[in-house]
N, C-alpha and C positions, 0 to 999 in steps of 0.2 A: 594421512597416507603413510605408507611404509617408510620409515626413516632409513632403511637400507635400500632405497630405490636405486635401481641400476639404469641410468639414462641410456646407455648403449643398448641394453637388452629390451628397452621399453617398446611396446607396440601398441598403438592406439587403434581401436576398432572404428574406422571411419564408416559413416553411412555410405551406401552404394552410390548415391547421387554425388556425394562429395568426392569419392574416389574417381568417379567418371569425370567430373569437372577438372580435378587436378591432373589426371592422366591426359585429358584432351589438351590442356595447356602445355604439358610437358612434351606431348607428341609434336607440338608446333614450335619446339625449340626454346621454351621459357620455363622458369621455375614457378612453383606454386605450393602453398602450404595452408593447412587449417591453422587459424591463429586466434589468440586472445582467449575469451571466456570459455569457448568450447574445449580448448586444451586444458585450461585450469579445472573446469568442472569434471572432465573425464579423470584427471589425476586425483580428484577428490571423491571419485566414485559417485558423482552426481550426473543426472541426465541433462545434457546441454539443451538450452532453450533454442539457441540458434547456432548455425555453423557458418562462420565467416572465413573467407579465403583471401589470402594476399598473394600477389604475383608480380613478376618482373614484366609481364606483358602490359602494354598500354591499353587503355579502355577501348580504343578503336579496334585493336587486335583481338581483345577478348570478345567483342561483339561479332567479329568475323568467324570466331571458332564455334559459335553456338547458334542454333536456329532461332531461339526466342530469348531476347534480352530486353531489359528495361533500363533506361538512363536514369538511375536513381539519384546519383550525384556525380555525374560524369566529369564536371569541372574539377572535382576533388578526387577523381580517379575511380569512382565506384560505379559498377554496372551490376545489376541484378540478373543473374542467369536463371531462367525458368526451366525446371525439369518437371514435367507434368504440371501439377498445380502448386508445386513448392518453389519458393524463390530463395536463391543463395547470393549474398552480396560478395562480389569479387572486386577487390580494390588493389590498384597498382601500388607497389612500394613507393613511399613518398617521403619527402623532407618538407616539414611545415615551415612557412615563412614566419615573420614577426606577428605576435599576437597583440595587436594594439588595443583591442576591446576587452581583453581578459577572458575571451571565450573562443574566438575563431581566428585562424591564421589569415593574414592578409593575402598570402599567396601559397601555392603548393607547387613543389618541384618534384617531378617523378624521378625515380631512381631504379637502378638495376640491382641494388644491394639489399638483401633482407635485413641486414643489421641497421641500415639507415631507417627502415620502417619501424623496427622494434624499438629503436632508441627514442622515438617520439611518443611512445605509449605511456600511460599514467603510472601503473604499478608493476613491479617485477612479476607478480603472479599472473598478470594479463599480457605479458610481453614474451610469451613462449609460442613457438610454432612447430608444426609437425607435418611431415608427409612420409609415405612408406619408403621412399627412396633414401632419404637421409636420416629419418628418425626424428627425435626431439631436438629442437634448437632452443637452447636456454642461455642466452648471452649475458643475462643480468641477475642470475641467482634466484630465479623464480622457484625452483625446486627446493632450495634451502629455506626460502621464506615460507613455502607451504609446510615444510617439515617443522619449522619453528613457529608456525601460526602467526606470521607477521604481515602487516600491510606496509610496504616500503615503496617509495617512489623510484622510478627508473632514473638513474643519474642523480642530479641535485634537486632535492625536494622543492627548494625555493623557486627554482626555474620552472618546474612542472606546474606549480600552483600559480605562478605569475602568468604563464601561458593561458591557463584555464582555471579560473577561480572555482568552478563547480567541482573540480577534482578534490577540493577539501571536503566537501560533503560526501563525495563518492568514497573517500577513504573511510569515513565514519560508517557509511552505509555498508560497505564490504566488511568492515569490522563486525557489524551487527549480524549480517547474513551468515558469515562464516564462523563467527565466534573467535575472531583473531584480535590480537593487540595491534596498535599502530606503532611502528618503529619510532625511536626517539627523535631522530632528525626530521622525520616526516611530521611528527606531532608538533615539534617546535616551529616548523614552517607554517603550520595551520594557525597556531597562536599568533605568529608574526603577521600573517597576511589576512587574518579573519575579516578586517573591514572591507576588503576588496570583493567580498561576496555580494556587495551592493550592485555589482556589474551584471549579476545573473538575473534572468527573468524569474518571476515568481512561479510560473508554470514549471520551470526546471527545478526550482527549489522544492516545490511540492512533490515532484516525482521521486527525488532522493529521500525526502522526509517520509513520504508514504512507504517506500520500500524499507526504510529503517523501522518504522512503526509496525510493519507487517512481519518483520523478522522474528526469529526465536529469541532474540536478545534486545527487546525494545529499550532496555535500560541504557543501551549505548546512546540513546538520544541525549543523555546527560552531557555528552561531549559537545553537542551543538551549543550548549550554554557555557560549559567550562572554557571552551576555546574562544568564546566571544562571537561566534558566527551569527547568532540570532539576536544579539544585543540591540542592534539598530533596525534590522529588517523585520523581526517578528518579536516585539517586546512582550506580548502576552504569553507566548510560548516560553520565552526566556524566563519570565516570572514563574510560570508553572513548573519549570525545571530547577528552580532555585528556592522555592518556599518550603515551609515545614511539612507540606503534604506530599512532596516530590517522591519519596521512597514508596509510599502507599500507592500513589498514582501509577508508577512504573511497574510495581508488583501486580497491581490489579489487571493490567493489560494481559497477563498470562492466564487469566481465569475465566475466559469465555468458552462456550461450548465448541467442541471440535467440528461440528457440522456447519458452522458458519462458512459462507463462501467468502472469497477474498474481499469483495467490495463491502460486504456487511461488516467483516472483521475490522477493516480500516475505519469505517464510520464509527464503530463502537470504541475503537482505541482512541480516536480523536475525541469522542465524548469523555472518555476517562481522562485524557490529557487535560481537558478543561474542567474537570470535576471540582477543582478548588476555586475556579474563577467565574463560572456561570455562563449562561447562554449569550449574554451580550458580548463578552470578550471572545467567545467562540465564533459567533457570527461575524464579527469584524475581522477576525484573523482568517477565517476560511474564505471570506470574500477577498481579502488581500492575496491569498494564495490562489485565487481564481478557481476555486473549487466549484463543482456542479451544484445546482440548486437542491437536488435530492439530498446530498450530503449535508449541506448547510442547514436545511430545514430539519432533517432528522436529528442531527447532533444537538441543535438548539431545543428541539422538542423533548428529547431524552433528559437534557439537563433541567428543563423546566418541570417536567413530569416527576422527576426524582425528588423534588422538594416537598411533595405531599405524600404522606404515609397512607397506606391502605389497610383498613381494619380487616380482620379475618372473619368476615361474615359474608353470606351470599349477596345481600343487598349492596354492601360496600363494594364487592367485587364487580357486580353488575354495573354499578354507578361508575366505577373506574373504567370498565370496558366501554361504557357509553362515552365517557369524557375523552379517553385516549384512543379508542379503537383497538382492535385485536393486536395488530403487529406492535404498536408502540407500547401497549400494556406489557407484553412478554419481554420486549427488549429492555424496558425500564427495569423490570425485575432482574434480568440478567446483569444489567449495569450495577444495580445496588448490591446484588449478591457478590459480584466480582470485587467490589470495594470492601465488603465485609470480610471476604476470605483473605484479601490482602492484609487487612488490619490484624486479623488473627495470626497470620504468618509472621508479621513483623513484631508483634508484641508477645507472641507465644501464649496469648490468652485466647482460647477458643470461645466462640459465641454461638453454640449450637441452636439456641432459641431463635436468634435472628436468622440464621441460615434456614432453619426449618420453616420459619415464617414465610420467607420468599418461596420456598418449595411448595408449601401448603397453598399459597395464593395461586401458583401456577396450576396445581392440581384442581383447585376449586374452579378456576376459570376454564380449564379444559373440560371439566364435567358440565359446567353451565352451558358452554358452547355446544357440546355434544347433545345435551338435553334439549336444545333448541330454545332456551330462554330468550326473551326479548330484551335487548338493551340499546336499540336504536329505533328511530321513528320509522325507517323503512321496513323494520321487522314487525311493526304493529299490525294487527289483523283488521286494521281500519285505515282508510286513506283520506286525503284531502277532498276527493270527490264525494266520499261518503258523507263528510261533514257539510259539503255544499248542499247535498240532498237533504241533510238534516236541518238546513236553514241558516248555517253559519257562513260568514264571508270575511274576506280581507284578513287582517291580523288575527282575528279571533280563531281562524283555522289553525294557524301556527301555534298560538298559545294553548289551544285545546289539545293539539297533538302532544305538545310538551307535557301538559298536565297528565294526559293518559299514560304517557311513557313513564312519568314519575310513579304512577300507581303500579305499573307492570314491573318496574325496577324493584319495588317492595314486594310484590306478589306476582310472579310471572304467570300464575294460573288465571289471572284476570284477562289475559290476552286472547279474547274471543270477541268477535264483532258485536254480537248482541249485548254481551256484558259491558263492553266499552261504551256502546251507545247509551246504555241505561245509566252510565256513570257520568255522562256529560252534564256539567252544571247548567241549570236552567235559571234564567233571570226571573 
């Protein structure tokens, strides 16, 4: 952002729905502001994903101001106001009580002071508020930290991380997403309190790790190991981030096709993360992280498939398509190419033959598929029923189909019913 930023002259373009909500609350004698990530992202010229609003009005009062509301977390002061099909969280200014579990406050006290609410937030860049009446409120130096590209805790870092241990991972995640450094006192507190991450559920750990892996700076994952955050809770990832392959692993994450959707990119980056450890370590860790079965199976399958090289011949490509299936075939090539590109970048020694090999395999497979070559039993021009009529039964049917598929893998022109029937071995 502009280092000559003028806070007094700043005007944030609020969405019409947000303007309406703030105005309605103000009309009823209370204050209200857009707050947190939406303000931060706007200052960084990014499109906010959500617009959160904070207010001096109590939840019951907020509910009375609007026609449609949802009690999202009313005990903690949050009401979702529905405008058409869009929901906006409106939360009363609050002071959090003691955090006994290292994650949630034991109690919440409502306040009429915006400063009280901002003081409980995690980082200065997330502790700014705005409305059209008063402009930007920046009590804790968020603007300066945006300018200096720093992640800094609000107040005393040790206190913020003691309240909520997940904030340590959030600091690293924001560092990765924004390309910022972590301020020295904040980083020192992470080193000091790293063992308390054990208090956090693995589902929450995965969310922060996943966002870090999906960022433009996945190398920031190194901080999870350097600070000791993963030493006890995720030992395999800790090993992957400390062994001799770490630099190549993190560099390779940046070399996947741009047309991947977010879910696929995350799965591929997890596969790369475990490239030096193998599928068993990956499966154990992803299960620990409570990942979905699709991710667990795909990551393990890519790691296993990558161990076998594919020769640059049509029969070999058809056999690989048969063994892996179309999707896994192409993803495995993308995985192997990413690692090769990373190795070239780190060593300064290019390997065009290897890169061309993976590109050629993709071209050959694409041509084989478009030509309609047979590489699975269901694509044979003969079925189990045909073999029943031929006089086969039981296991002999399956064995014969596999035998005929082997022939078609070698020569796809054989895939014609009469030809295949003529090639069935006779006792």
